[in-house]
N, C-alpha and C positions, 0 to 999 in steps of 0.2 A: 737210330733201330739196331736192335742186337739180333742176329741172326744167327742160327746156328747148323750144323752138317749133322747129324745120327742115323743109326742101324735100329731097327727096330725090329727083331727073329720074325715075325709073321708077315712085316710091310714090307721086308727091303730099308732100302737105301730113304732119309727123306731130308727136305729142311725144313726148319724150324722158327718159329719170328717171338720170341719171350719178352712176355708182358706180365710182372712181377713176378710171378712165381709155376707160372704158365707157362706151357710149349704151345703156339699153334702149329698145327699140320700145315705145312704150305703148301704139301704135296696133293693132297686132298682137294686144293684149287687145281691144280695144277700135275697132273700124274708125270707131266715131264720135269716139272722141277726136282730134280733127286738131288740133284747141288749147286751152288751158287754159281759157275762158270754157266750154265744152262738159261740160269736167270738172267744172266748179266747179259747175254749174248741175246735174248729173247726182248731186251729194254731196250738195250743199245737198238737191235732191227724198229723199232716202234719211237726211236728218238726220244727216249725217255731214262731217267737213275733206275739203279737198281729200286729206291726207298720208292718212289712215284710211279714205279710198275706193278710193286706190289701194294702200294696200298688202293691203289686203283681195281685192281683184280679183287681185292679182300672188302670192299664195297656191295661187290654183285654178287659172292660166294660166304659159305658157309667152312668152317675148321672144324675137327675134333681135338681136341685140346689133349693132355697128358703135363703129369706134375713134373717139373722141372729141378723139383727137388731130389722126388727120387731116382730122374734119369741122369744127374750127379753123381751119383751115389753108385753107380754100375760101373764094370770095370770090361774091356772090351772082349767080346767075346760073351756076355752073358747071356743067358737062355731068353731074357726077353728084351733085351736094348742095350747100346751104350751109346758115346758122343765121338763123334769124327774130329777130326780139323777142320776147320771152318770155313779153307779155302781149299781147294787140290784142284785136279785136272783127272782126266780118267785116263791118261795114257801118264803115269809119273815121269817119264822124259821128256815133257814137255812143262815139267814145273821145276823151275830152278828157285834155290833156296839160296842165297848171299848173305853176308855179315858185314857188319863194320864195327869198328871199333876204336879207342882212344878218342871219341865224340864229346863226352861227357864233362865238365867241370870236375867231375870227384872221380875221375876214373886213372887216370895218368899212372896216380901212387902205385897201385900194385904192380903194375904192369911192369913200369917202371923197377920196379926191386926186385922183379924177376928176373929180370934183362941185365941187370948191372953188375958188374964185379968190383967192390970195393970203390975206393977214389978213382974209377975212371970218368973219361968224361963223359958230357951228356949223350944217351945211350939215343937210338933211333927213336924209340917211345917217344921219350921226352923233345925229342925237335920235333915228328910228324903232331903230335900235340897242340906244341907252339905255333907251330903252321897255319893249326887249324884257328886256333885263335887270333891271328893276326888277318887271315883270308877266309875264313870259314862261313861266314855272313855275307856275301857281297851284296851290294847293292839291286835293286829287280833290274833283270836285264842287264847282267853281270856274268859271269864266271867264276866261282871262287876257287878255291885250293882243293885240289882234289883231297878225300879221306883215306884215309888206310882200309880196303877191303879185302876179304876172300872168298873163295866158290867153295858153299861146303857141301854143297851134294843136288840130288836131283828129287823128286819127291817121295823115291822109296824111301826114304830120312823121315820123314813125318809123323809125327804122333801125339794123337789128341792126347784130352783131360782122360785122367787114370790110368794111363798105357805106362810101358816100361823104358828108360833109358839106359842103355844098355854101354856097359864096360868093355870092349871086346876081347876078345881073346889075347889079342897083341897089344894089347894096351896097359899104360901103367897106370891110368888114371883117368878117374870121371869126375866131372863139378861142372853145376847150375850157374848160369848168367843169366839173371831176372832180366829182360826187355822187354819194349813194344817191337810190335813187327809192321810194317806195312804190307797189303796185302795188291797185287796189283794183276790185270788182265790186258793182253794188247789187245784192241782191240781192232777188226778189221782194216780198219784204216791205219794201221800200224801206229797209233799213239798207244803210249800207256795208261792206262786209267787206274787209279787206286780207287778197290770199292770198299778200304777201309782199314782198320786197327783191329791188333787180337795182341793178348798175353803171349808173352814167346819165352820159351826156357832155352837159350842156346851151349848146349850140350858141347862141353872142350876138357881137353886132357893138358890141363894144366901143370901137372909134374913135367910132359913129355914140352912143353911150351918151354920148361923153366931150365933144363939142359943147353935148350939154342934156340935162340928168337928165331934164325931160317926154319924150325921146324913148326910153327905156326900154323900154317897149310897143312902139316898133319894133323896137329893137335883138334883142328876144327871139323874132321872127315867123320862126324857121328851121328846117332840120329838127334835129334830134338824135339821140342814138343811147342804146338800152339793152342789157344783156343781159350775155354771152352767155346769162346763166342768171335763174333768180326763183329766192330761196332762201325757206325757206317758214317758216323758225325760228331765223332770227339774233336771237340780242337785239342791240336798236336803244339799246348805253351807251356803247362804246366802239368805235370803228374805227380799224385804222391802212390807210393805204393812201399812194400819189403817182403819179403824171402823169410820161409822159417823153413826149418829143416827136423826132422823128428825120425828118432831111432824108437820105433814100439810107439810107448807113451810118454819120452822124454823128449821134449825140444835141446836141443843138442847146438842149432845154431838158431840165432836172430838178426836179420842185418840191420834192424833201426830202420830207419826211415830213410826208400830209396825215392833217389829227383831224378825224373825226366821229362822231356818235353823241351821243347828250344831256348826257352828261359835256362836253362842247365847243361846245354849242349854247346861246345863249340862249333859246329853247324849247323845249318837253317835246314831244315827239309828240303826246302825246293834245293839248295845247291846238294846234297845229297842224293834226290833224285835225280837230277840233272847228272852227275859224274856217274850214276848204275846203267841209265838207258841212254846214253850218250854213245853206247856202243848200240851197234844195228842187230848183232846177233841176239840182245835182248829186247830186239822190238819185234817178232817176228809175230806176227796174229794168231791169238786163239790161246798164246805160250803165260801160263802163272808164276809168276814171281813171287817170292818170300822172301822179303827185305830186314834183318835184324838191325835194329839202330842203336846197339852197343848198350853197354851199362857202367854203371857207375862208383858197381860193389858187387864181389862175389868172393864166396866161405873160403877158400885156396888158400891155408898160409895162414887160418884164424881158428879149422879144426881141423884134426886127423883128417884123413882115406875115407870116405864114403863107401857104406857097405849094404850090401846086398838086402833090398828090403827098405832103404834107408826112404821117406817118404819128403818129397819137397812140396812147398804150397808158395804160388807166387801171387800178389795180388796187387794191383794198380787201380785207381781211382777213376771213376767213370768207364772202364774196361770190365765191368759183369762181372760173374763169378770167377772164385779166384780157380789161375790152372794147378792143378795137383799133378804130380808122377812120381814113379816109383826107380828109385835103383834098382840094376840087373847085372850083376858081374857074371858074364860068360868064363869060364874056367879057363886057364893059361893052356895055350897050345903055341906055340915057339917054331914048328913046321911050317916050311916056307910052300905058297902058292907054287905049284907048279905049271907052265905053260905047254901047250902040247902044239905039232905043228899041226896044220890046218893043210 
């Protein structure tokens, strides 16, 4: 099932079901269905999955339809409507974004070069990658080695399709990381439920990270994008994709084939999820979690710095329409933030 969240200027916030090139407006079925979060808890109360709950309701109701192609062309703030991130929380503080890296068989080369100085011994990046190769796919019922992980931010940093990804005033750079993200909601029973997968652009400052790898946490505290769709039933085994960057009408970067999914990773999905949700603070009922699973390749080091207005397109097989975002550079400002006494 392919689901989206979107905004219509005249009708407000909506949830839609994608069928070919058509959006079925599920909020017509139930006015309370204005976000996936609400549908999830209604389904859980009925002892159903989201898919079964929606399918059963559609059998008894009719919906209005609109053009998915037209909706995808709209930008946030458009007078007609636009696409929102496919999963979020009505209180952004209860939506947490986490990232992991060095999880893909093709990922260590770029990171290792960023962190290596001449003929120095193995970097920490190389070491943790090799740990994943050795113990990242444990047998069922056993705990494997933990991956690299970094907190990225709250729901305030989430952006949707056709929205801007910012290079902040204090930042040196900004760069795309094309990934698949797992989307989770914590049920009233304290269990993490994976409601689906989405395409993600885990925006980061690689220039800052290259100065010193201990700044990696700083480099990750940026906006990011997910969507346009939540895909509820995509097998996470072998997923192929690409990333392309345009400057005006000129193609300035083409990733070639991007491979993700468990067949191309050093960690299993179950192992990544275990090491995330083993922490009790990440199992608070009602919370939403967006978990970026890592990438095998990004453009940093192969082209110059991205510029204001550059267009980034990320596509993965089985994940619906491409995710498109635009670069926005905020004018530099080195003035420090002042804290006042309360």
